[in-house]
N, C-alpha and C positions, 0 to 999 in steps of 0.2 A: 582475513579480517576478524578481529577479536569480537567477543560477545558484547563488550562495552561499546565498541564502535558500531556494531550492528544495531544495538538498542538505540544509540544516539541517532543513527540514520533513520530508523523506523519512526522514532519520536518526532524527529524533524519533519519527515514526510507527512505523518498523520496530523501533526500540529499545523503545518503549512496548509494542508488540504482543508482542515477545519476553519482556519482563518479565511482561506479563499472562498469557501462556500458561505461562511457567515457574512463576509464582506459583500458578496454578490447578493445575498438575501437582503441585507441592510440597504444597499444601494438601490435595488429593485423596489423595496418598500418605500424608500424616500422619493423615488421618481413617481411611483403610483400616487402617493399622498400629495405630491406637488401638483399633479394633474387634477386633484380635487374631484374625482369622479367624472371629469369631462371626457377622458379617453373612452370610457364605456358608453357614455351618452352619444358621442359622435359615432362610435363603432356601431351602435344599434341603429343609427340613422343612415350610414353610408353603405351598408352591406347589401342594398338592393341590386347594385350592379356588380357582377363578379370580379371584373378587373379592378374596380375601385376598392372592393373589399379585399382583394388580394394585396394591392399596394398598401392599403391601410394596415393589413396584418403584418406586412414587412416592417412598416414604420413603427407600429406599436411595440412589436417584439424587439426591434433594435433600440427603442427608447427605454423599455423596462428591463432590457438585458436578460430576458428569459422566455424561451418558447413555452416552457412549462407554465409560467405565470399567465401568459396571454392565452394559452389553450384552456387552462382552468377558468379564466375569465369568460371565454366563449362557452364552455360547458355550463357555467352559471347563467349566461344570457339565453341559451337555448332551453335550459331547464325551466327558466322563468317565463318562457313564451315570448320574449322580446325579439328573439332571432330564430329563424327557421333553420332546419338542417341544411338546406340548399345554400342559404346565406353563410352559414358557419363554415362550410367546407372550404370556401375561397379564402376566408381569414386564416384557417389552419394551414393552407398551402403557403400563404404569405409568411406565416409565423416561422415555418421551417427555413425560409431564406433569411428572415430577419435575425434569427438567432446566430447566424454566422458572423454577425458584426462583433460579437464578443471575442471571438478568436483573433480578429484583426486588432482589436484593442489590446489584447494580451501580447500580441506579437511585437508591440512597441518595446518590450523587454529585450528584443533581439538587436536593438540599435547599438552599434559599437563604432565609435569614431574618436579620433584625437581632436576633432574640431569641437570647441567648447559649446558653440551654439547648437550644433546637432546633438551633442551629448545631453543637452538640457531636455531634449524630447524623450529621453529614456525615463520611464516611470520612477526608477530608484532615485533620480535626480530631483524630481519635483513633488512626488507624493508626500514626503515629510512636511512640506509647506502646506499642501492641500489638507493634510490631517490636522495641522495646527489651526488653519482657518476654519476647518469643519468643526472642531471641538469648541472653538470660540463662538461660532454661530449657534451651535447646539446648546451650549450652556448659558449664553448671555443674551441671545437675540430675544426680542419681545414678541415678534410675530411668528405665526405658524409657518409662513412662507419661507422666512429666513432659517428657521429651525430645520425645515425639510431640505433646504440647500445644504445646510451643515451635515445632515444625515447622509445625503448623497456623496458629499466629499469624503466623509469618514468611511463609508462603505467602500468607495473606490480605493481609498488608501489601504484599508485592511485587505481588500482583494489582491492588490498588487504586492503588498507585503507578504501575503500568504504564498503567492506565486514565487517570489524571491526566496522565501524560506524553503519551499519544496525543491527549487533548483539547487540551492546550496546544500540541502540535505543529501540529495542523490549524486552530488558531484564526485564523491569518492568511488562510486560504482563504475566509473569509466575505466578503472584499472582492474576491476574484478572479473575474471574470465567466466565464472559461473553465472553472473548476472548477464553478461553479454550473450551467453548461451541461452539463458531464459528469454531474453528479448528476441533472439533469433526464432524462437517457436512462434512468435507473433506473425512471422512471415508466412506461416501456414494460414491461408485465408479463413478457414473455418475456425481455427483456434483464435486468431486475432478478432474475428467477427464476434465470437461468443464472449471473449474477454471484454470487448466494448459494450456488449449488451448487459452482461452481468454487473460490471463495475458501475455502469450508468444507472441501472436499476437500484443498486445499493445506495448510491449517493443522491439519486433522483435529480441529476443534472448532467445533460450532455456537455454543457460548457465546462463543467467540472472535470469530466473525463478528458476532454480535449485540452483543458488547462494543464492537467497532470502530464499529458503527453507532450505538450509544449515545454513544460518545465524540464522533463527528461531530455528533450532535444537540446536544451541549453547546455547540459552538462555531459550527456552521453550521446554517442553516435546512434541516432535513430534513422533507419532507412525508410524509403517510400514503401517498400514491401511490408514493413512492420506497422507503419502508421495507417495506411489506407484501410485495411479491414477493421481496425479498432475504431476509426472515425465513422465508418459505415455502421458498425455495430452500435455505436453510441446513439445514432439516429433512431434506432429501434428501441433501445433501452430507455430513452427519455420519455416514451409514451406511458411509462408506469405512473408518473405523477397525475396525468389526466385520468387514467384508469382508476386510481385510488380516489381521486376527487369525485368521480362519477358514481361511486358505490352508494352514496346516499341520495343520488339524483333520481329523477323520474326516467322513464324509458328513453325519452329524447336526449336527456343529458348523457345517458350511457351510450346512445348511438353516436353522439358527438365524439366521445372519447374513442370509440371504435373506429370512426372515420380517420382520426389521427393515427391510430395504430395501423389500420389497413394501408393507408398511404405510405407510411414509413416502411412497412414490410414489403409492399410492391416496389417501392423505390430501391430499397436495399437489395432485394432479391434480383431485380433486373440488372442493377449495377454489377453485383457480384458475378452473375452469369455471363453478361456481355463482356465486362472488363477482363475477367480472368480467362474467358474463352479466347479473346483476342490476344491476351498475353501468352497463352499457351502456343499460339501460332506465330506471333510476331516477336515474342521475347523482348519486351520493352526494356531498353538499356537503363533508363532512369530508376528502375525499381531497386537497384542496389546502390544508389547514391544517397547521400545524407539529405534528409528532407528539411530540417530546420523549422523554426516557429512559423515563419511566413508561408512555407510550403504546406504545413498542416492547415493553416487558415485558408490557404488557396484551395486545397482539396475539399475542405468542408464547404466552402462557398460554391465551387464549381459543380459539385454533385447536385446541390439544391438549385443553383442557377439554371441548370439544364432540366432537372426533373420537375420542379414546381410549375413553370410556365407550360410545359408540355402536358401536365396533368390537368391544368385549368379547364380546357374544353371538355374533359371527361369527368368533371367533378361529380356529375350525376351518378357515375358508376359507384363512387364511394358511398353516396347516399343510399343507393339501391342495396349495396352490400350490407350496410348497417341495418336497413329495414328488413333484409332477408334474415339477418342474424337475430334481430329482435323485432318480430312482426307486430303490427298494430292489431289489437283485438278489440272486441266490442266493449270490454270493461275499460280499456284505456280511453276509447272514444268518450265514454260516459264520464270518466274521471276528468278528462280535459274540459268537457263542458261545465262540470260542476266547479272546477278550480279556475275557470277563466278569470283572469285579472289578478287573483291572489298569488299566482305563480311568480309575479314580479317581486315578491318578497322572498328572494332566494337567500339562504343563510350564507352562501359564498360571498355575497356582496358586503357582508358585515366587516370583512377585512379592509374595505374601503368605505368608511362611514359616510362621507359626503355623497357618494353615488347611491349607497343604500338608502340614505335619507331622501334623495331625489325620487327613487323608486317608491318609497313609502308615500311621498307627497302626491305622486301621480295616482297611486292606488286610492288615496284619500279623496282626490278629485273625482275619480270614478265612483267612489262610494257616495259622494255628495250628489252627483248627477243621478245616481240610482234612486236616492231619496226623493229628489225632485220629480223624477219620472213616476215614482210610486204615488206621490201626492197628486200630480196632474191626472193620472188615470183614476185615482180614487174620487177626485172632484167630479170628473166626467160621469161617474157611476151614480151620482146623486140624481141627475135628471134622466139618465137612460142606463139602466143597469144591464150589464152583460157579464155572464159567468166567466167567460174566458178572460176578460179584462180583470175581473175580480181575482182570478187565479194568478194573473200576472202581478197584481199588487202584492199578493201573499208571497209569491216567489221573490220579488224584489226586496221585501222586508226581511226575508230569511237571508238573502245574499248580503244585505247591509249588516245584519247581525254578525254574519261570518266575517265580513270585512273588519268590523269594529274589534272583534275578538283577536283576529290575527294581526291587525295593524297595531293594536295596543301592545301585544307581546313583542312584536318586531321593533317598535319604537323604544321600548324599555331596553332591549338589547343594544340598540344604537346608542342610547343614552349612557351606557356603561363605557363607551369609548370617548376619547378626547375630541371635542368639537370646537370649531371656531365660533366666534360671537354670532355671526349671521346664521350659521347652521343651528346653533343653540336656540335662537329665536324661532326658526322654522319648526324645530322639533316641539317646542313649547306650544306653538299655535296648533300643530297637528294633534297633540295630546288633548288640548282643550276642546278642539272642534269636532273630533270624530264621534264623541259621545252625543253631542247635540244633533248631528246628522242621523245618528242611529235613532234618537228619540223622534226626529221628524218622520222617519219611516214608520215608527210605531203609531204615531198619530194618523198617518196615511192609512194604515191598516185599520185603525178604529173607524175612520170615516167610511172605508169600504164596507166594514161589517155593519155599520149603521145603515148604509145605502142598501145592503142586502136585506136587512130586516124590514126596511121601508118597502122594498119591492115585494117581499114575501107577504106582507100584510096590506098590500095595495094602498100604501099611503104616499101622498105627494104634497109638496108645499103649495100653498095658494099662489096665484100669479104674483101678487105683491111680495110675499115672503121669498119666492124664488128669485125675483129681481134683486131683492136685498142680499140674498146669499150669493148671487152672481157677482155683485160688486165686492162683497166681503172676500170671496174666493180670489178675485182678480188682485186685490191688495195683497193677499197672502202669497199668491204665486209670484208677485213682483218682489216682495221682500225675500222670498226664498231664492229667486234668481239673483238678486243683488248680493246676497250673502255668498253664493257660490262664486260669482265673478270676483268679488273682493277677496275671497279665500284663495282662489286659483292664482290670482295675480298679486296677492299680498298688497292690495291697493288700499292704503290707509284712508285716502280721501273718499273713496267709494264706500268704505266701511262706515264713515261718519254720517252717511246719508240714511243709514238703516234705522238708527234709533228714533228719528223723527217719524218715520213711517210706522214703526212699532207703536208709538204713542197714538198715532192716528187710528191704527187698527184696534187699539184698546177702546177708543171712542166709538168706533163702528160697532164693536161687540156690545157695548152698553146701550147704544141706540137701537140695535136689533132686538135686544131683550125687552127694552121699554116698549117698542112697537108691538112685539108679540103679546105682551101683557094686555095692551089696549085692545088688540084684536080678539084675544081670549074673552075679555069682558063683554065685548060686543057680540060674541058667539060666532065670529068669523073664522075660527080655527079650533082644533081640538087640543086636549091636554097632551095626547100622544104626539101630535105634530110639534107641540111645544117642546117636549122632551127631545125629539129628533133635532130640532133647530138649536136647542141649548147645548146638546152634546157635540154637534158638529161645530158650533160657534166656539165652544171651549177648546176643541182640538185646534181650530184656526188660531185662536189667541195664543195657545201654548207653542204652536209652530213659530209664530212671530217672536215669542220670547226666546226660543232657541236660536233664531236668526240673530236676535239682538246679542245673545251670549257670544255667538261666533264673531260678530263685528267688534264687540268689546275686547275679545281675546286678541284679535288682529291688532287693534289699536294699543291696548295696554301692554302686550308682550313686546311690542316694538319699543316701548318706553321702560322695559325691564320691570314691569309690574303686572299684577293681574288681580283686580278686585272689581268684578262686574257690578255688584250692587253699589259699591262706593263710587264708581265712575258715573253711573247713571244718576245717582242722587246728587252728585256734584254738578253734573251737566244740567239737571232740571233746576237745581237751587240757584245757579247762576243766571238762568233765564237769558241765555245768550240770544242776541238778536237773530243771528243766523239760524240757530236751532228753532226758534219760534217761527221764523219765516218758512223753514222747511216743513214744520208740522202743519202750518196753515196751508201750504201748497198741497200736501197730501190729503188734508181734510177736504179741500175743494175738489181735488181730483177724484176722490172716492166718496163724494157726498151722496147720501141716499136720497132718492126722489121724495118730493113733498107728497104727503098723503093726508086725506081727510077721513076721520073716523066717525 
């Protein structure tokens, strides 16, 4: 073989492999986007039962066409605290079986028949038409859903074209004795096993290694003895992707990647020892026969079909091995407590913006509820101060600050990706609302500090003033609760009930101040008590203002606008009948008792 022919062969093989891997990546990405984050959401919910988690791991991996992609997904879910190690191991076992579907898909290239109908099933017959449809959808479709379908079709077409290119490139090697001799070295189990590991680590895809092997089998005589150790080695080599992904993860993320590695090492080692020990005694006749594309897919499936269900009852062993390798220390326990909730904002989810956005939304809901808890505890301290509860308010306020900082950063990263219309609305609402919830927690802290000062100086409100503050605080707690429910459910109608209550709270604040001045003139309370009441009342009023901002954000963003001041002015200027009735309802509900001065 001349140098030019060798160069042409290598170029064809490398170019075909590049197209194969690129096509697989594009197809996997299109399938993941088409799922719109739902795969991960369902995955996080169904993993409580090992068998269901296992089957879901099989299905997800078969769908996204990559065990590496699904394992990296699991690493992210564990790293974020959504999934436990015990839940993750079942999904990983399922992923190892699910990835074998790719080899069967590729084996369609082995179809050969004079029958026109059967020949149409061969990818080289229909992928040009799929590519044409795919590029049409990708370039001209108006919706993201159709564009994702176009991406999937294009990825599949490029993948199959890459397979065909590799097969055509190596076709001349069937007559080259030196290459035949080189392939024969794969018959040595250790050599073939190491080749499978190393090649898969380099290209970071076991499907890629098996695809190359299948391409070779189309043009060159590949025996079972050559293919089996390479396929088993590829099972171990594919773990490199999850290992690399886990480098920036926390310890649980690293343990997840290790479980994937340990399982494949145990599976491969047991297979190599048992199979080749039996072969040494029984001398399997099929080892020297030609394997073909279907045979390679069959070996790949058979190994995982036997190994993964057998390992499922012993999944705890993999968890223990990972925990032995990376033990839990006191520092990690403390870090886990401090990072509770925020771990859901995992950078790995950014590759799937809809799912990342859903995680951010859930974190924002947690943040909103922490603000509400801080407010509830702070209000309770006004009448009965307790230092432990005060410390809890302080802790919640700091946690809310942490949430706002990390959520804001995470949302801006999501915003740099292309989002659908509904997702864009959700992101805008989150950006508008997290600041308001952070400010609510600040006001809760102010109330706590005022309650502490009152307790230290032995000051209490008069019975009448306390009754008024109880009514005032009830209204504020209701508007906070309404804002959270509207925010969590993106409930436009519920959000519209918040502004009338906010106006009623403004009226309560004015009336409380008026009554205090009259009591002060009558000598029924002190100036210091007046400052306490005024400061807490101001915090209450501003909390209501922030709840109003949240409601307006939900309403206005839904209409592709955001002008809180303009919306409220317009609402009040129109004096809508429904609005006036709602204000009247809340004024009567939170009417202060009649008093005589």
